[in-house]
Every structure is written in structure tokens, then in C-alpha cells.
C-alpha positions as CSV (number, residue, x, y, z in Angstrom):
1,M,-15.8,8.5,7.8
2,S,-14.2,8.1,3.5
3,R,-13.2,4.5,2.5
4,G,-9.8,6.1,0.6
5,I,-8.1,4.6,-1.8
6,E,-5.9,1.5,-2.5
7,I,-3.3,0.5,-4.1
8,A,-2.1,-2.9,-5.1
9,I,2.2,-3.3,-4.4
10,H,2.8,-6.8,-6.6
11,L,7.3,-7.6,-5.6
12,T,9.2,-10.1,-7.3
13,P,9.8,-12.9,-5.1
14,G,13.4,-13.8,-3.8
15,P,15.8,-14.4,-1.5
16,A,15.2,-10.5,0.5
17,D,11.9,-10.5,3.1
18,V,9.3,-9.8,0.7
19,D,6.6,-8.1,3.7
20,S,9.4,-6.2,4.8
21,I,10.3,-4.8,1.6
22,A,6.3,-3.9,1.1
23,C,6.0,-2.4,4.4
24,D,8.8,0.0,3.9
25,L,7.7,1.0,0.5
26,G,4.2,1.2,1.4
27,N,4.8,3.2,4.9
28,L,7.4,5.3,3.1
29,A,4.7,6.0,0.1
30,A,2.2,6.8,2.9
31,F,4.3,9.3,4.6
32,R,6.2,10.8,1.7
33,L,2.4,11.8,0.5
34,G,1.2,13.1,3.4
35,Q,4.3,15.4,3.8
36,K,3.7,16.5,-0.4
37,R,-0.1,17.4,0.0
38,G,0.9,18.9,4.0
39,E,-2.2,17.3,5.0
40,P,-2.3,14.2,8.0
41,L,-3.0,10.4,6.7
42,D,-4.0,7.4,7.7
43,W,-3.0,4.0,6.0
44,Q,-2.5,-0.1,6.4
45,I,-0.4,-2.6,4.3
46,L,-2.1,-5.8,3.7
47,R,-1.0,-8.9,3.2
48,V,-3.8,-10.1,1.2
49,V,-3.5,-14.8,0.8
50,E,-5.2,-15.7,-1.8
51,S,-6.7,-19.5,-1.5
52,G,-3.6,-20.9,-3.0
53,G,-1.3,-19.2,-0.5
54,Q,0.2,-17.0,-3.2
55,H,-0.2,-13.4,-1.9
56,F,0.3,-9.7,-2.8
57,Y,-0.2,-6.0,-0.8
58,R,-2.4,-3.6,-1.1
59,L,-1.5,0.1,0.2
60,I,-5.1,1.8,1.5
61,V,-4.8,5.4,2.7
62,R,-7.5,7.6,3.6
63,H,-7.6,11.3,5.1
64,P,-9.3,10.4,8.6
65,S,-11.5,13.3,8.7
66,R,-12.6,13.8,4.7
67,A,-12.6,12.3,1.2
68,L,-9.7,12.3,-1.0
69,D,-9.7,14.1,-4.3
70,L,-9.1,12.2,-7.2
71,G,-5.3,13.6,-8.0
72,I,-4.5,11.6,-5.0
73,H,-3.9,8.1,-6.3
74,A,-1.5,9.7,-9.8
75,D,0.4,11.4,-6.5
76,L,0.5,8.1,-4.9
77,G,1.2,6.0,-8.3
78,R,4.6,8.6,-9.1
79,I,5.8,7.7,-5.5
80,L,5.6,4.5,-5.7
81,D,7.2,4.4,-8.7
82,E,9.9,6.4,-7.7
83,I,10.9,4.8,-4.0
84,S,10.7,1.7,-6.1
85,K,13.7,1.7,-8.2
86,N,15.8,2.1,-5.1
87,S,17.7,-1.1,-3.6
88,P,16.5,-3.1,-0.6
89,D,19.5,-0.6,1.7
90,E,18.9,2.3,0.2
91,L,14.7,1.6,0.9
92,R,15.8,0.7,4.6
93,E,17.7,4.2,5.0
94,A,14.6,6.4,3.8
95,V,13.1,4.7,5.9
96,H,15.3,5.1,8.7
97,A,15.7,8.7,7.2
98,A,11.7,9.4,7.5
99,E,11.2,7.9,10.6
100,S,13.4,11.0,12.1
101,Q,11.0,13.4,10.5
102,G,8.3,11.4,12.3
103,L,7.2,8.2,10.1
104,R,5.3,6.0,12.4
105,K,5.5,3.0,10.8
106,V,2.6,0.6,10.9
107,P,3.0,-3.2,10.6
108,I,1.5,-5.3,8.2
109,R,-2.1,-6.9,8.6
110,V,-2.7,-10.2,7.0
111,I,-6.0,-11.1,5.6
112,R,-7.6,-13.9,3.4
113,Y,-8.8,-13.4,0.4
114,E,-11.1,-16.2,-1.0
115,V,-13.0,-15.8,-4.5
116,D,-16.4,-15.4,-4.1
117,Y,-17.8,-17.1,-7.5
118,W,-21.0,-15.3,-7.2
119,R,-19.8,-11.8,-7.6
120,D,-18.0,-12.6,-10.8
121,D,-19.1,-10.7,-14.2
122,F,-20.0,-13.7,-15.3
123,W,-22.7,-13.9,-13.2
124,N,-23.9,-11.1,-13.1
125,A,-24.2,-11.1,-17.0
126,I,-26.6,-13.1,-16.6
127,G,-28.8,-11.3,-14.5
């Protein structure tokens, strides 16, 4: 089974529900990528909580039966750039339209990220 590709989603904190926006961005981007490529894709949206309580999001996309080609990362980046220009209301409308076309939203999974200082490049450099 292929591991897939991973892309970070960084949102500007504000009064809006950033989890909802990240969920909509990730689901819509992955769905549109699958439509563009004409193939089924699986995806997850992760809310990665760091040790200080700060967080960021990751979108992980994979093909259910084979490895993805190299161009998929660039395609996903373009799609994310395009839809991230929308307002939260426009994004919600686009997600509702995609749901009528077959999008099945996946919920955000929350994971904790602890820094592993032993795997830091500093330690790798000294052997």
C-alpha cells in the first residue's frame, strides 16, 4: 500500500472556526484532485498539535491501489492555491456543491506531535 503525499495547510488564526475551514479546504482539494485526474483517491486531514499547544494541518492523499506519480503534488498545490482564495462562505458553498457531485467529507483527525531531538539533523551530522 502506498504511503501517499502530504501537504501542510497553514491558516491565519481569526474569529472563524479554523478547524471547519481546514476540513473544507482539505476535503474539497482532495475531491477536486481526484476529479481532475479521473481516479479514486483516499485522504485524511490531520490537526497536528505541537507540544506548546500550537497546531497546524496536514492533508494526506493516496491512491487506494498504487503509488502516485510525481506530478500529483504540484496539481494538489495548484488546487489548494485556487480554492484558498475563496472566503469562508464561498468555500462552504463549493463544498456543498461538491457534496452534490459525490464528495464524502472526512472529519479531521487530531494527532499529537512531539519533537524527537534525537532525530534532529544536528545529531545526524555528528554521527
